[in-house]
C-alpha positions, 0 to 999 in steps of 0.5 A: 500500499502506498503512504498518503504522502507517496500518493500525493507526490505521485499525483503531483508528478503526473500533473506537472508532467502533463501540464509542463511536458505538453507545453500547456500554460496553466496560468489563467492571467491574460498576457494583455493587461490593457484590453481596450476599445475606442468608440464614437458616441453614436456606437454606444448610444443605442445598447438596444441594438448593439450593447457594447458594455455587454460585449465587453463583459462577455469577452473580457475587454476592460478599457473603453474611450468614447469620443464625439459627444459633449463631455459635459452632457448629462447623457455622456456623463451618465454613460461614463458613470455606467462604465465606471460602475460596471467595473470598466476603466474609462479614458478619453483619447483625443486630439487636444492641442487646439483646447490647450493652445486656443487658436483665438490667442494667435492675433495677440500672441502669434509667437506661441504658434508654429512658424512654417518653412517660409518664416511665417507664424501660422495658427494651424497645427501645434504651437511652438515649443520654444515659446516659454509663454506659450508652454505656460498657456498650455500648462495653465489649461491642463488641469481644466481639460484633465478634470473634464476628461478624467480617466479612472486609470490615471493614463491621460491623452492630450494628443497633438493636432491631427496631421498638424505640421511642426514648427520651423523657427531657429530654435525648433528646427533642430527637433523632429516631430516626436521631439517637439511633441515631447517638449509639450508633453513633458511640460504637460506631465508636470502640470498633471502631477500637481493634482494627480501624483499618479498621472501618466501622459501618452506620447503618441507615435503617429504619422510624423511623430511616428519616428522616435525622438532623437534629442529630447528625453521623456519625463517620468510618467510619459508612456509610448502609444504606438499607432501604425496608421499607414499599415496594411490590414490584410498583411501582418506586421511580421510581413516586413516587405508589405507596404500600403498602396501610396504609402512610403513606410513598409511594415519593417520600417514600422517595426524598426521605428517601434523598436526605436521608440522602445529604446526611448520609452519603457516597454512595460508601460508602452501601449499600442493603438491599432485600427484592426476594427476601425470601420470609420478609416476603412470608410474614408470617414464618410457615411454610410459605412462600408463593411469591415473586412476582417483578418483574423490571422493577421490580428493574431500575428500582430499580437504575437509581434507586440507581445514579443516587444514586451508590450502588455497594453493594446487598445483599438479604434472600433468606430462606426460599429453602430446601430446602422452597421449592425442593421445593415451587415449583421455580422460583428464576430470580428469584435468578439474575435478581437476581444477574445484574442486579447483575452486568450493570448498567452505569452509565447504562443504561436502566431497562427491558430 
């Protein structure tokens, strides 16, 4: 007869042999910590047709950002509170420079604003990061903006002007676009931490700021948000030669820029902002929207790529998957594929399923 100790030892040995020997991962903790979605107000306002919060609950998404509605409206604040009450992190991701540096200041203080390549100050795009007074205006406006768009997870987003050009004045021309953005962000994070000591601020690597900063270093609390906007969606990032028609960055270029950025910003706080589900982008931001062409194999391969770089925070635009989309096209299984893919990914798993 075996002793109780011997039987216990044998059972434990068999369990370890089976679980480890077959490559089974016994840790049920999702690899990706942030599993998010970025939506428009029209996407969430009719839960009778598409209930995004129910989808999130059922499939393991944990973070939501909603844009396109007056953030002080009763409806928006009620929805935000509902998200919080149901246990989701709530954020606000949006281009904020025109709020932090109001355009109506241009007439009296053109020096706050960028200089174009012809030496003329312009009220468009982003400010002049070498203007100390302009930076002070931005810092003075941070608190009001941040409090009205307060996140639950201390992660703030005050993105630069969308597609805006940079400053070419004598003091600024040595900086690339990411450097100039980081100068603004280094001042904004200081203002944020005056009232939220745990505040973190996104450095959005997007469009002309995708190449890494070359001179300026981030202050504590700045995290990378990598957004490969001009990539292809039918080819994975691991296909380094892939390139979208009319663009000049290959997937290999994107991966090189991601690696360069991760030499500046810590991987453990880095975040990816993807567009796998972005119907608005595929529709050219014109309604009625087209049906999304979903490539689950590409998505899963991309998850492996990002995980290999140590990135554990991922969110994705899913704009315009709304009432019209559901009634017109019916199939929204791509949303479940996305959420479940994030939830069920484990470190080191194969790119293909």
